[in-house]
KESEZA-960232 format. One record per residue (C-alpha): residue number from 0; residue in three letters; x, y, z. Coordinates in pm, 1 decimal, padded with zeros to 6 digits. Example, Ala and Ser with C-alpha at 12.3 -4.5 7.8 and 13.67 -1.06 7.14 Angstrom:
BEGIN
R    n  res        c1        c2        c3
R    0  ALA   01230.0  -00450.0   00780.0
R    1  SER   01367.0  -00106.0   00714.0
***
This chain:
BEGIN
R    n  res        c1        c2        c3
R    0  UNK  -00015.5  -00022.9  -00028.1
R    1  UNK   00280.2   00223.8   00055.5
R    2  UNK   00405.4   00252.7  -00267.1
R    3  UNK   00058.3   00304.9  -00431.9
R    4  UNK   00047.5   00602.1  -00200.6
R    5  UNK   00305.8   00728.2  -00331.7
R    6  UNK   00263.8   00692.5  -00688.1
R    7  UNK  -00076.5   00859.2  -00587.2
R    8  UNK   00108.4   01184.4  -00432.4
R    9  UNK   00324.6   01199.6  -00747.2
R   10  UNK   00022.3   01132.1  -00982.9
R   11  UNK  -00186.5   01433.7  -00782.5
R   12  UNK   00110.8   01707.4  -00919.8
R   13  UNK   00106.4   01573.8  -01288.8
R   14  UNK  -00276.8   01559.3  -01273.4
R   15  UNK  -00312.6   01930.0  -01204.5
R   16  UNK  -00003.6   01962.2  -01466.3
R   17  UNK  -00210.2   01766.3  -01745.5
R   18  UNK  -00550.0   02008.3  -01666.5
R   19  UNK  -00420.5   02327.5  -01595.9
R   20  UNK  -00748.8   02477.0  -01733.5
R   21  UNK  -00961.8   02275.5  -01464.9
R   22  UNK  -01161.5   02114.7  -01804.5
R   23  UNK  -01189.3   01785.4  -01627.5
R   24  UNK  -01524.4   01758.3  -01479.2
R   25  UNK  -01538.1   01873.0  -01126.7
R   26  UNK  -01200.1   02011.6  -01117.1
R   27  UNK  -01299.1   02433.0  -01116.8
R   28  UNK  -01450.9   02277.5  -00750.8
R   29  UNK  -01143.1   02127.4  -00605.3
R   30  UNK  -00885.0   02252.6  -00843.2
R   31  UNK  -00661.2   01910.9  -00780.7
R   32  UNK  -00621.2   02062.9  -00388.0
R   33  UNK  -00618.0   01817.3  -00066.1
R   34  UNK  -00672.1   01893.2   00268.4
R   35  UNK  -00449.7   01811.9   00563.3
R   36  UNK  -00428.2   01514.0   00671.6
R   37  UNK  -00651.1   01338.3   00926.5
R   38  UNK  -00446.0   01241.8   01199.0
R   39  UNK  -00477.3   00891.2   01381.1
R   40  UNK  -00647.2   00989.7   01673.8
R   41  UNK  -00932.6   01180.0   01525.1
R   42  UNK  -00960.3   00853.0   01241.0
R   43  UNK  -01037.9   00663.8   01592.8
R   44  UNK  -01246.7   00899.3   01720.2
R   45  UNK  -01482.6   00885.8   01431.3
R   46  UNK  -01482.6   00466.0   01406.9
R   47  UNK  -01526.2   00466.7   01828.0
R   48  UNK  -01861.6   00695.8   01756.9
R   49  UNK  -02004.9   00501.8   01470.8
R   50  UNK  -01899.7   00148.4   01626.1
R   51  UNK  -01711.4   00065.7   01268.3
R   52  UNK  -01347.8   00007.9   01096.7
R   53  UNK  -01309.2   00202.8   00788.5
R   54  UNK  -01191.8  -00016.2   00476.4
R   55  UNK  -00792.8   00031.9   00531.2
R   56  UNK  -00734.3   00182.1   00171.5
R   57  UNK  -00959.7   00444.2   00226.7
R   58  UNK  -00855.1   00514.5   00626.5
R   59  UNK  -00485.1   00531.8   00470.2
R   60  UNK  -00583.1   00766.8   00165.8
R   61  UNK  -00759.1   01002.5   00479.3
R   62  UNK  -00465.6   00989.9   00720.8
R   63  UNK  -00116.4   00977.8   00435.4
R   64  UNK  -00264.3   01180.6   00184.7
R   65  UNK  -00551.0   01391.4   00301.2
R   66  UNK  -00879.1   01421.1   00426.9
R   67  UNK  -01069.7   01479.4   00131.8
R   68  UNK  -01015.7   01737.5  -00171.8
R   69  UNK  -00937.3   01619.8  -00500.5
R   70  UNK  -01135.1   01336.7  -00660.6
R   71  UNK  -01313.3   01227.1  -00937.4
R   72  UNK  -01640.8   01464.8  -01017.6
R   73  UNK  -01678.7   01701.1  -00759.9
R   74  UNK  -01364.4   01581.2  -00493.0
R   75  UNK  -01366.9   01311.9  -00194.0
R   76  UNK  -01546.4   01487.0   00121.8
R   77  UNK  -01377.2   01547.8   00460.6
R   78  UNK  -01429.7   01230.6   00667.6
R   79  UNK  -01816.7   01239.4   00757.8
R   80  UNK  -01916.1   01552.2   00578.0
R   81  UNK  -02141.9   01654.2   00365.4
R   82  UNK  -02370.3   01327.8   00419.9
R   83  UNK  -02649.2   01225.2   00215.7
R   84  UNK  -02776.9   00992.5   00409.1
R   85  UNK  -02770.4   00861.2   00782.3
R   86  UNK  -02485.2   00756.0   00953.4
R   87  UNK  -02645.5   00596.6   01232.2
R   88  UNK  -02671.3   00267.8   01040.5
R   89  UNK  -02338.9   00257.0   00901.1
R   90  UNK  -02216.9  -00043.6   01097.5
R   91  UNK  -02504.4  -00228.8   00989.9
R   92  UNK  -02464.3  -00478.9   00726.5
R   93  UNK  -02463.6  -00308.6   00368.5
R   94  UNK  -02723.3  -00393.0   00165.5
R   95  UNK  -02635.5  -00320.3  -00201.2
R   96  UNK  -02504.7  -00546.7  -00429.8
R   97  UNK  -02340.0  -00535.1  -00753.7
R   98  UNK  -02581.9  -00632.4  -01059.7
R   99  UNK  -02586.7  -00863.6  -01304.8
R  100  UNK  -02477.4  -00564.1  -01582.2
R  101  UNK  -02230.5  -00277.6  -01496.9
R  102  UNK  -02362.0  -00095.0  -01806.4
R  103  UNK  -02603.4   00144.1  -01635.5
R  104  UNK  -02745.6   00182.7  -01299.1
R  105  UNK  -03019.7  -00061.2  -01224.1
R  106  UNK  -03271.9  -00137.4  -00935.6
R  107  UNK  -03296.1  -00478.4  -00778.9
R  108  UNK  -03536.1  -00722.7  -00963.1
R  109  UNK  -03731.3  -00741.8  -00647.3
R  110  UNK  -03726.7  -00358.1  -00545.1
R  111  UNK  -04088.4  -00272.4  -00419.3
R  112  UNK  -04287.8   00007.4  -00577.3
R  113  UNK  -04234.0   00345.3  -00354.2
R  114  UNK  -04581.6   00457.4  -00467.7
R  115  UNK  -04763.1   00167.2  -00303.1
R  116  UNK  -04525.4   00212.8   00031.1
R  117  UNK  -04631.4   00430.4   00332.7
R  118  UNK  -04371.4   00708.4   00465.5
R  119  UNK  -04306.6   00474.0   00743.4
R  120  UNK  -04263.4   00205.7   00523.0
R  121  UNK  -04063.5   00426.3   00219.4
R  122  UNK  -03870.8   00566.1   00478.6
R  123  UNK  -03720.2   00202.2   00650.2
R  124  UNK  -03644.4   00108.0   00300.1
R  125  UNK  -03437.6   00362.5   00210.3
R  126  UNK  -03251.7   00356.2   00511.0
R  127  UNK  -03189.0  -00030.2   00519.1
R  128  UNK  -03060.3  -00001.8   00105.9
R  129  UNK  -02798.7   00274.8   00226.1
R  130  UNK  -02719.5   00099.8   00557.7
R  131  UNK  -02314.4  -00003.3   00579.8
R  132  UNK  -02263.3   00288.1   00360.3
R  133  UNK  -02082.0   00577.7   00380.9
R  134  UNK  -02091.7   00904.4   00156.3
R  135  UNK  -01733.9   01040.5   00036.0
R  136  UNK  -01847.3   01274.3  -00287.8
R  137  UNK  -02127.6   01398.4  -00454.5
R  138  UNK  -02156.1   01381.6  -00854.9
R  139  UNK  -02394.4   01644.1  -00917.6
R  140  UNK  -02774.9   01622.8  -00943.0
R  141  UNK  -02939.2   01337.6  -00709.8
R  142  UNK  -02560.3   01103.8  -00760.9
R  143  UNK  -02370.7   01039.8  -00468.1
R  144  UNK  -02044.6   00878.0  -00434.8
R  145  UNK  -02079.1   00606.9  -00137.3
R  146  UNK  -01819.9   00386.9   00008.3
R  147  UNK  -01917.1   00028.3   00135.4
R  148  UNK  -01784.4   00001.0   00498.2
R  149  UNK  -01971.4  -00369.2   00610.1
R  150  UNK  -02014.9  -00681.2   00457.2
R  151  UNK  -01896.5  -00893.0   00177.1
R  152  UNK  -01830.8  -00568.1  -00072.3
R  153  UNK  -01646.1  -00371.9   00205.9
R  154  UNK  -01439.1  -00091.2   00056.7
R  155  UNK  -01559.6  -00092.6  -00273.7
R  156  UNK  -01715.9   00240.0  -00457.9
R  157  UNK  -02042.9   00270.0  -00532.0
R  158  UNK  -02274.3   00529.6  -00703.4
R  159  UNK  -02586.2   00589.5  -00589.7
R  160  UNK  -02878.2   00792.8  -00707.5
R  161  UNK  -03072.7   00960.6  -00427.7
R  162  UNK  -03359.5   00990.8  -00646.1
R  163  UNK  -03437.3   00627.9  -00722.2
R  164  UNK  -03156.7   00458.4  -00529.2
R  165  UNK  -03069.2   00253.9  -00785.2
R  166  UNK  -02689.0   00182.7  -00698.6
R  167  UNK  -02371.9   00082.9  -00964.4
R  168  UNK  -02051.0  -00073.3  -00819.7
R  169  UNK  -01746.9   00045.1  -00981.0
R  170  UNK  -01511.4  -00210.7  -01102.7
R  171  UNK  -01174.9  -00119.0  -00874.9
R  172  UNK  -01113.8  -00348.2  -00589.7
R  173  UNK  -01099.5  -00067.1  -00344.9
R  174  UNK  -01097.3   00297.7  -00315.9
R  175  UNK  -00726.5   00339.7  -00353.6
R  176  UNK  -00766.1   00192.2  -00678.1
R  177  UNK  -01070.0   00365.5  -00790.5
R  178  UNK  -00896.7   00664.6  -00699.2
R  179  UNK  -00528.2   00609.1  -00873.1
R  180  UNK  -00762.7   00519.2  -01185.9
R  181  UNK  -00843.8   00883.6  -01193.8
R  182  UNK  -00533.3   01059.4  -01155.2
R  183  UNK  -00452.7   00781.3  -01460.0
R  184  UNK  -00695.2   00925.7  -01661.9
R  185  UNK  -00651.3   01276.5  -01598.4
R  186  UNK  -00328.9   01230.5  -01643.9
R  187  UNK  -00371.3   01073.8  -01982.2
R  188  UNK  -00649.3   01336.5  -02099.0
R  189  UNK  -00921.6   01049.0  -02114.4
R  190  UNK  -01283.4   01112.6  -02175.7
R  191  UNK  -01414.6   01207.9  -01808.9
R  192  UNK  -01772.8   01170.0  -01860.5
R  193  UNK  -01922.2   00963.2  -01597.2
R  194  UNK  -01611.9   00874.5  -01512.2
R  195  UNK  -01611.8   00479.1  -01345.3
R  196  UNK  -01875.6   00372.7  -01533.3
R  197  UNK  -01689.9   00165.3  -01842.0
R  198  UNK  -01396.7  -00066.8  -01760.8
R  199  UNK  -01049.3   00083.6  -01683.8
R  200  UNK  -00749.8   00070.1  -01865.4
R  201  UNK  -00594.1   00169.3  -02243.6
R  202  UNK  -00723.3  -00008.6  -02545.1
R  203  UNK  -00373.9  -00285.2  -02502.5
R  204  UNK  -00538.5  -00335.3  -02133.0
R  205  UNK  -00896.4  -00367.5  -02255.2
R  206  UNK  -00848.8  -00595.0  -02602.2
R  207  UNK  -00680.7  -00864.0  -02314.3
R  208  UNK  -00968.8  -00847.4  -02139.8
R  209  UNK  -01199.3  -00910.3  -02431.6
R  210  UNK  -00991.1  -01158.0  -02526.2
R  211  UNK  -00981.7  -01321.5  -02196.2
R  212  UNK  -01368.7  -01296.0  -02149.4
R  213  UNK  -01564.6  -01597.1  -02136.2
R  214  UNK  -01900.4  -01380.4  -02089.4
R  215  UNK  -02032.6  -01150.0  -02321.2
R  216  UNK  -02110.2  -00913.2  -02083.5
R  217  UNK  -01759.9  -00859.9  -02022.4
R  218  UNK  -01636.2  -00847.6  -02372.9
R  219  UNK  -01871.5  -00560.1  -02419.7
R  220  UNK  -01768.3  -00400.3  -02159.5
R  221  UNK  -01410.2  -00388.3  -02281.8
R  222  UNK  -01517.5  -00237.5  -02613.2
R  223  UNK  -01760.2   00001.4  -02421.6
R  224  UNK  -01429.8   00138.7  -02196.0
R  225  UNK  -01257.5   00207.3  -02530.4
R  226  UNK  -01451.3   00541.7  -02595.2
R  227  UNK  -01291.4   00716.3  -02317.8
R  228  UNK  -00963.3   00704.6  -02534.3
R  229  UNK  -00844.7   00985.9  -02689.3
R  230  UNK  -00663.9   00770.4  -02946.7
R  231  UNK  -00602.4   00382.8  -03000.1
R  232  UNK  -00340.3   00198.6  -03175.5
R  233  UNK  -00291.5   00098.2  -03506.5
R  234  UNK  -00337.1  -00288.2  -03406.0
R  235  UNK  -00678.6  -00185.4  -03190.6
R  236  UNK  -00807.6  -00091.6  -03529.6
R  237  UNK  -00698.6  -00350.1  -03733.5
R  238  UNK  -00911.6  -00571.7  -03448.3
R  239  UNK  -01206.5  -00348.4  -03442.6
R  240  UNK  -01258.2  -00339.3  -03838.6
R  241  UNK  -01246.6  -00740.0  -03869.3
R  242  UNK  -01512.3  -00736.6  -03548.0
R  243  UNK  -01724.7  -00511.2  -03735.7
R  244  UNK  -01671.0  -00735.9  -04088.4
R  245  UNK  -01659.6  -01053.1  -03873.9
R  246  UNK  -01929.9  -01008.0  -03608.5
R  247  UNK  -02240.4  -00879.0  -03640.1
R  248  UNK  -02480.4  -00739.6  -03324.3
R  249  UNK  -02405.3  -00550.0  -03012.3
R  250  UNK  -02033.9  -00644.0  -03025.6
R  251  UNK  -02010.9  -00485.7  -03400.6
R  252  UNK  -02211.8  -00207.8  -03291.2
R  253  UNK  -01976.9  -00109.1  -03031.9
R  254  UNK  -01639.9  -00151.5  -03248.1
R  255  UNK  -01764.1   00063.3  -03505.5
R  256  UNK  -01831.1   00302.3  -03245.1
R  257  UNK  -01510.1   00313.1  -03091.3
R  258  UNK  -01341.5   00330.2  -03477.3
R  259  UNK  -01597.3   00584.5  -03543.6
R  260  UNK  -01489.5   00844.2  -03202.8
R  261  UNK  -01095.0   00765.5  -03203.6
R  262  UNK  -01020.8   00694.5  -03627.9
R  263  UNK  -01322.2   00840.6  -03811.5
R  264  UNK  -01096.7   00775.7  -04184.8
R  265  UNK  -01061.1   00389.3  -04062.5
R  266  UNK  -01469.5   00399.3  -03999.5
R  267  UNK  -01578.7   00586.9  -04270.3
R  268  UNK  -01638.6   00296.0  -04541.6
R  269  UNK  -01800.0   00042.4  -04279.0
R  270  UNK  -02043.9   00357.3  -04194.8
R  271  UNK  -02119.7   00413.7  -04560.0
R  272  UNK  -02207.8   00058.9  -04654.9
R  273  UNK  -02426.4   00081.3  -04289.4
R  274  UNK  -02582.7   00413.1  -04443.8
R  275  UNK  -02656.4   00279.7  -04791.9
R  276  UNK  -02762.4  -00081.2  -04681.8
R  277  UNK  -03113.9  -00200.9  -04653.3
R  278  UNK  -03167.3  -00209.3  -04278.8
R  279  UNK  -03291.2   00065.2  -04139.3
R  280  UNK  -03131.0  -00000.8  -03774.9
R  281  UNK  -02790.9   00028.1  -03920.6
R  282  UNK  -02856.5   00333.7  -04164.9
R  283  UNK  -02963.1   00504.4  -03829.1
R  284  UNK  -02641.0   00413.8  -03643.5
R  285  UNK  -02435.5   00517.8  -03918.4
R  286  UNK  -02613.7   00849.4  -03949.2
R  287  UNK  -02558.4   00863.4  -03576.6
R  288  UNK  -02216.2   00819.7  -03579.2
R  289  UNK  -02176.1   01059.5  -03871.5
R  290  UNK  -02303.7   01349.9  -03650.8
R  291  UNK  -02142.4   01244.9  -03340.3
R  292  UNK  -01796.6   01208.6  -03451.1
R  293  UNK  -01725.0   01319.9  -03807.0
R  294  UNK  -01449.9   01607.4  -03768.5
R  295  UNK  -01646.6   01936.7  -03795.4
R  296  UNK  -01673.8   02119.7  -04096.0
R  297  UNK  -01679.9   01818.8  -04343.2
R  298  UNK  -01881.9   01701.4  -04603.1
R  299  UNK  -01793.6   01427.4  -04701.1
R  300  UNK  -02163.7   01202.7  -04671.9
R  301  UNK  -02365.0   01550.4  -04794.8
R  302  UNK  -02418.5   01390.2  -05101.7
R  303  UNK  -02542.5   01068.5  -05023.4
R  304  UNK  -02783.8   01172.0  -04773.8
R  305  UNK  -02938.4   01442.9  -04992.8
R  306  UNK  -02977.2   01137.8  -05234.3
R  307  UNK  -03160.1   00918.6  -04933.9
R  308  UNK  -03356.3   01203.5  -04738.0
R  309  UNK  -03670.7   01180.0  -04966.2
R  310  UNK  -03673.1   00765.6  -04969.9
R  311  UNK  -03625.3   00780.0  -04545.0
R  312  UNK  -03913.6   00675.0  -04372.6
R  313  UNK  -03785.1   00663.0  -03988.3
R  314  UNK  -03856.7   00953.0  -03835.3
R  315  UNK  -03477.4   00947.9  -03630.2
R  316  UNK  -03276.3   00874.8  -03897.2
R  317  UNK  -03470.9   01157.0  -04066.9
R  318  UNK  -03387.7   01417.3  -03754.7
R  319  UNK  -03010.5   01325.6  -03784.9
R  320  UNK  -02993.5   01392.0  -04145.2
R  321  UNK  -03101.5   01709.2  -04104.0
R  322  UNK  -02849.2   01765.4  -03862.5
R  323  UNK  -02596.1   01654.7  -04055.9
R  324  UNK  -02711.3   01866.3  -04348.7
R  325  UNK  -02705.5   02177.1  -04110.5
R  326  UNK  -02389.7   02100.2  -03984.6
R  327  UNK  -02248.5   02091.2  -04360.0
R  328  UNK  -02388.9   02461.2  -04413.8
R  329  UNK  -02673.5   02316.7  -04670.9
R  330  UNK  -02956.4   02569.6  -04693.4
R  331  UNK  -03227.5   02279.5  -04671.4
R  332  UNK  -03534.5   02467.8  -04723.0
R  333  UNK  -03622.8   02330.7  -05091.9
R  334  UNK  -03547.7   01951.5  -04924.0
R  335  UNK  -03780.9   01987.3  -04625.9
R  336  UNK  -04058.4   02120.7  -04840.4
R  337  UNK  -04229.3   01774.6  -04956.3
R  338  UNK  -04191.1   01662.4  -04600.3
R  339  UNK  -04435.3   01996.4  -04485.4
R  340  UNK  -04724.1   01728.1  -04572.4
R  341  UNK  -04555.9   01397.6  -04434.8
R  342  UNK  -04813.1   01175.6  -04275.1
R  343  UNK  -04601.7   01144.5  -03979.5
R  344  UNK  -04599.2   01458.2  -03754.2
R  345  UNK  -04245.4   01414.7  -03643.8
R  346  UNK  -04103.7   01448.6  -03982.2
R  347  UNK  -04337.3   01740.0  -04034.5
R  348  UNK  -04203.3   01937.8  -03713.3
R  349  UNK  -03849.4   01845.9  -03791.2
R  350  UNK  -03879.9   01941.3  -04172.4
R  351  UNK  -04076.6   02307.2  -04083.8
R  352  UNK  -03811.7   02363.9  -03791.2
R  353  UNK  -03504.6   02281.2  -04048.1
R  354  UNK  -03656.9   02521.4  -04320.7
R  355  UNK  -03711.4   02827.6  -04069.9
R  356  UNK  -03341.5   02828.7  -04090.5
R  357  UNK  -03312.4   02900.7  -04441.5
R  358  UNK  -03217.7   03263.6  -04530.0
R  359  UNK  -03443.9   03221.1  -04838.1
R  360  UNK  -03798.6   03091.0  -04620.1
R  361  UNK  -03942.4   03380.7  -04726.7
R  362  UNK  -03927.7   03276.1  -05087.6
R  363  UNK  -04193.2   02977.4  -04940.8
R  364  UNK  -04429.5   03150.0  -04739.7
R  365  UNK  -04747.2   02933.8  -04901.0
R  366  UNK  -04559.6   02653.1  -04786.5
R  367  UNK  -04506.1   02791.1  -04440.6
R  368  UNK  -04846.8   02908.5  -04434.3
R  369  UNK  -04990.7   02524.8  -04489.9
R  370  UNK  -04786.1   02460.7  -04200.1
R  371  UNK  -04995.0   02706.1  -03975.3
R  372  UNK  -05300.9   02557.1  -04063.0
R  373  UNK  -05196.5   02197.9  -03979.4
R  374  UNK  -05402.2   01988.1  -03731.9
R  375  UNK  -05121.0   01917.3  -03523.8
R  376  UNK  -05055.5   02179.4  -03272.4
R  377  UNK  -04688.9   02148.9  -03220.4
R  378  UNK  -04634.1   02165.9  -03601.5
R  379  UNK  -04791.3   02511.3  -03569.1
R  380  UNK  -04581.6   02614.4  -03299.0
R  381  UNK  -04273.4   02554.6  -03485.9
R  382  UNK  -04405.0   02683.8  -03817.3
R  383  UNK  -04438.3   03019.2  -03612.7
R  384  UNK  -04137.9   03003.3  -03465.6
R  385  UNK  -03974.0   02939.7  -03831.4
R  386  UNK  -04126.3   03255.3  -03956.8
R  387  UNK  -03900.6   03472.6  -03729.3
R  388  UNK  -03790.0   03796.3  -03918.1
R  389  UNK  -04011.7   03741.4  -04207.0
R  390  UNK  -04293.3   04034.1  -04120.1
R  391  UNK  -04464.3   03986.5  -04465.9
R  392  UNK  -04806.7   04084.2  -04429.3
R  393  UNK  -04930.2   03758.2  -04609.0
R  394  UNK  -04900.5   03603.0  -04284.9
R  395  UNK  -05149.1   03813.2  -04119.2
R  396  UNK  -05482.8   03622.2  -04214.1
R  397  UNK  -05302.2   03326.7  -04105.4
R  398  UNK  -05179.3   03470.8  -03737.9
R  399  UNK  -05578.2   03579.3  -03736.1
R  400  UNK  -05690.8   03269.7  -03760.7
R  401  UNK  -05442.8   03102.7  -03508.2
R  402  UNK  -05542.2   03366.2  -03255.7
R  403  UNK  -05887.5   03256.6  -03299.0
R  404  UNK  -05833.6   02886.9  -03287.9
R  405  UNK  -05620.5   02962.5  -02924.3
R  406  UNK  -05772.3   03136.0  -02716.2
R  407  UNK  -05483.4   03096.6  -02444.2
R  408  UNK  -05153.1   03092.2  -02410.5
R  409  UNK  -05147.7   02677.8  -02295.3
R  410  UNK  -04955.9   02571.5  -02632.2
R  411  UNK  -04735.9   02849.3  -02661.6
R  412  UNK  -04913.2   02981.7  -02963.3
R  413  UNK  -05032.5   03362.4  -02903.3
R  414  UNK  -04702.1   03429.6  -02722.8
R  415  UNK  -04541.3   03334.5  -03038.7
R  416  UNK  -04742.0   03499.8  -03302.7
R  417  UNK  -04703.1   03822.9  -03077.3
R  418  UNK  -04335.2   03819.6  -03093.2
R  419  UNK  -04378.3   03807.7  -03476.0
R  420  UNK  -04623.5   04058.1  -03477.9
R  421  UNK  -04382.9   04310.5  -03295.9
R  422  UNK  -04164.3   04222.2  -03602.7
R  423  UNK  -04384.6   04388.1  -03856.9
R  424  UNK  -04247.7   04735.0  -03644.1
R  425  UNK  -04523.6   04967.6  -03687.7
R  426  UNK  -04405.9   05282.4  -03588.0
R  427  UNK  -04765.1   05433.7  -03511.6
R  428  UNK  -05115.3   05321.7  -03422.4
R  429  UNK  -05229.7   05503.5  -03724.2
R  430  UNK  -05005.6   05324.3  -03943.1
R  431  UNK  -05126.6   04992.4  -03790.9
R  432  UNK  -05463.5   05046.3  -03846.7
R  433  UNK  -05420.8   05186.3  -04219.8
R  434  UNK  -05227.9   04887.9  -04286.5
R  435  UNK  -05368.0   04597.3  -04149.0
R  436  UNK  -05734.8   04519.7  -04248.3
R  437  UNK  -06000.9   04599.8  -04018.9
R  438  UNK  -06134.5   04217.5  -04047.2
R  439  UNK  -05857.9   04102.6  -03864.3
R  440  UNK  -05985.9   04152.6  -03513.8
R  441  UNK  -05763.5   03958.7  -03365.5
R  442  UNK  -05435.8   04064.9  -03493.7
R  443  UNK  -05542.2   04440.0  -03485.3
R  444  UNK  -05567.6   04358.3  -03122.1
R  445  UNK  -05296.9   04181.5  -03043.7
R  446  UNK  -05083.5   04504.0  -03220.0
R  447  UNK  -05290.4   04746.3  -03020.0
R  448  UNK  -05157.9   04580.4  -02689.3
R  449  UNK  -04793.3   04569.0  -02861.9
R  450  UNK  -04793.4   04975.9  -02958.1
R  451  UNK  -04982.4   05089.8  -02636.3
R  452  UNK  -04908.0   04839.6  -02336.3
R  453  UNK  -05136.3   05015.8  -02093.3
R  454  UNK  -05452.9   05031.2  -02315.7
R  455  UNK  -05581.9   04728.7  -02183.4
R  456  UNK  -05546.9   04833.5  -01851.8
R  457  UNK  -05746.6   05163.9  -01928.5
R  458  UNK  -06026.4   04970.9  -02122.7
R  459  UNK  -06073.1   04760.5  -01830.1
***
């Protein structure tokens, strides 16, 4: 343990040097500073007070490194402080157990439904679920970092969602391994999103894990763990390419994702094959990886996506197509117009939204007016928003019908119509009444309140 503590001291300095701008999640809070060490007397007093013995590795950190400070997420709490759980049952046997799958936070299979319990029953259930734990850090929102103090998994670090009380056991054997892994990944510049939720190690270690694993779940974890890496070796690239070509299912999907994230040029032929394939699931996957991982500003898939766009039948795939074309700087208004009348409202919503970004949208007002008459309120809402900076009088009749249709602002139609009317920029009441037909009573009424905000109060 002494060698590990010495490594941690050295790596704390290296981690701070590797992240001078505090880009790692939570680093702006702890700034890689460690608190003063806890004395053995203070440690013993805490243990005696609560009738426990802290796991050796965690105790050594407190007395040899520091009583909290720099650490994963928002850092390590000083001993016993900032507790989100009661400590009176810390010495009871820990109830939490690792789940069959470490891929996501999940609940126990036989968890009761909190909605069926009384307040007293729920409080007792929560107390039993968190007994044997010590809160050692926080991750943000309702997520906390816990240390198992008692039982079979004593010394393990656990992530706990205090809202759902679902848990995730980290992979490392004890606190110091978990903490040193964080330092190693910070120094190496790994992706720090949800640190500890995936397998640790570089691509070589993860390849070895994959090869040695007998369970499919562990093989998938090894591939998933590579997503945190900023780069991978050529040997890993060859392996992943082979896995994509020779396998199917989840393993091939994860292998392609790692390639796309770390070596997009090598992933491109595989992505292109899926994009032009007949399987809707594969096409969506290709589009997602293009959106997420293609280097910014590139247009290498633009022509293919424009060609595929009219034939797309999956709303999610269509949405990603529009994202990619938008990122490529394509003016999409002409491509979106046919989808204004699509039978699926999700297509209509996305098409109107993207068309509204066009600098040429004023040339297609009749199409946008059709969208304003759409039976789906969400389409109407998006259409009104899409017409920003288009103060064309031809739209006033459509706005009049919307104001009659929506007597309240429950669906945010009236407030958005008001913003569009404000853009007409009438300088005075007389100008408005001269230019807006008298038959448009709802529009004129709203314009009067815009031009004279105190008018409604006087009329009352």
